[in-house]
C-alpha positions in Angstrom: -89.6 -63.8 107.0 -89.5 -60.7 105.0 -93.1 -59.8 105.9 -92.2 -59.8 109.6 -89.2 -57.6 108.9 -91.1 -55.0 106.8 -91.8 -52.7 109.8 -88.0 -52.3 110.1 -87.6 -51.2 106.5 -88.3 -47.5 105.7 -91.9 -47.1 104.6 -91.0 -45.8 101.2 -88.9 -48.8 100.5 -91.3 -51.6 101.5 -93.2 -52.1 98.3 -90.1 -52.2 96.2 -88.4 -54.6 98.6 -91.4 -57.0 98.4 -91.4 -56.7 94.6 -87.7 -57.4 94.4 -88.1 -60.5 96.6 -90.9 -61.8 94.3 -88.7 -61.1 91.2 -85.7 -62.9 92.7 -87.8 -65.9 93.8 -89.1 -66.2 90.2 -85.5 -66.2 88.9 -84.5 -68.9 91.4 -87.5 -71.0 90.5 -86.8 -70.6 86.8 -83.2 -71.6 87.2 -84.1 -74.6 89.5 -82.4 -73.1 92.5 -85.4 -72.5 94.8 -85.7 -75.1 97.5 -88.5 -77.6 97.4 -90.4 -77.1 100.6 -89.5 -74.7 103.3 -86.2 -72.9 102.9 -84.3 -69.6 102.5 -82.8 -67.9 99.5 -79.9 -65.5 99.9 -79.0 -62.9 97.2 -75.9 -60.8 97.0 -76.8 -57.7 95.0 -74.1 -55.1 94.0 -74.6 -51.5 93.1 -73.9 -52.5 89.5 -76.9 -54.8 89.7 -74.6 -57.8 89.4 -74.6 -60.5 92.0 -75.5 -64.1 92.7 -77.3 -66.1 95.3 -78.3 -69.5 96.6 -81.2 -71.2 98.3 -81.2 -73.8 101.1 -83.8 -76.1 102.5 -84.4 -76.4 106.2 -82.6 -79.7 106.2 -79.6 -78.2 104.5 -79.5 -75.4 107.1 -79.6 -78.0 109.9 -76.4 -79.5 108.5 -74.6 -76.3 109.3 -72.6 -75.8 106.1 -72.4 -72.1 105.1 -74.9 -71.2 102.5 -72.9 -68.9 100.4 -69.4 -67.5 99.7 -68.4 -65.0 97.1 -64.7 -65.5 97.8 -64.5 -62.6 100.3 -67.6 -63.0 102.4 -69.1 -66.1 104.0 -72.9 -66.2 104.7 -74.7 -68.8 106.7 -78.3 -69.4 107.9 -78.9 -70.7 111.5 -82.0 -71.7 113.4 -83.6 -69.7 116.2 -81.6 -69.7 119.4 -78.1 -69.4 117.7 -76.6 -66.2 118.9 -73.0 -66.6 117.6 -71.0 -68.7 115.2 -67.4 -69.8 115.6 -65.5 -70.6 112.4 -62.3 -72.6 113.0 -59.5 -73.0 110.4 -56.7 -75.3 111.5 -53.1 -74.6 110.8 -52.3 -75.3 107.1 -49.1 -75.2 105.1 -47.2 -73.5 107.8 -49.9 -70.9 108.5 -51.2 -70.7 112.1 -54.7 -71.8 113.0 -57.4 -69.2 113.0 -60.7 -68.9 114.9 -63.3 -66.3 113.9 -66.4 -65.5 116.0 -69.3 -63.6 114.5 -72.7 -62.6 115.8 -76.1 -63.6 114.3 -78.8 -61.2 113.1 -82.1 -62.3 111.8 -80.9 -66.0 111.6 -78.0 -65.0 109.3 -74.4 -64.4 109.9 -71.9 -62.8 107.5 -68.2 -62.6 108.0 -65.3 -61.5 105.8 -63.2 -64.5 104.9 -59.8 -64.1 106.4 -57.1 -63.9 103.7 -55.1 -66.6 105.3 -57.8 -69.1 104.6 -57.5 -68.9 100.8 -54.8 -71.5 100.9 -57.2 -73.8 102.8 -59.9 -74.4 100.3 -61.1 -70.9 99.5 -63.0 -69.9 102.6 -65.3 -72.6 104.0 -64.0 -73.4 107.5 -63.5 -77.0 108.3 -65.3 -76.6 111.7 -68.3 -74.5 112.6 -69.8 -74.1 116.1 -73.2 -72.6 116.9 -73.5 -71.0 120.3 -76.5 -69.8 122.4 -76.5 -66.3 123.9 -75.0 -67.7 127.1 -72.1 -69.1 125.2 -73.3 -72.7 125.5 -72.4 -74.9 122.4 -75.6 -75.8 120.6 -73.9 -77.8 117.8 -70.5 -78.3 116.2 -70.1 -79.3 112.5 -67.3 -80.6 110.4 -67.6 -79.3 106.9 -64.6 -81.0 105.4 
């Protein structure tokens, strides 16, 4: 996937981007976090060079559960054809229900976790819906 995106990365940053990907994949492999078979690894790097990440297999992606949360951001991987993701948090402990809709770019979505959801398990929404560009529901998942 990175190779196909390289033309969109500034020419001066391409070699270092590929080198960083190779280094991170070695770390994931060494720590037993790389998927066996086809999959995707997501890394959250901070300016301080701290961060974390996760890897998912294709079958895990198909289950619809978000791949990663750092407590303030939720990141998920979706298959081709998914244009938007709807995250639904039901009412909980007197708080109103909340629905968040976010777009998809490069088979990824990232959304700030609404503060109100922290009382509802820390950010993973109980229901996620994938939608096509025309708004048609592709699939709905229960993550709880």
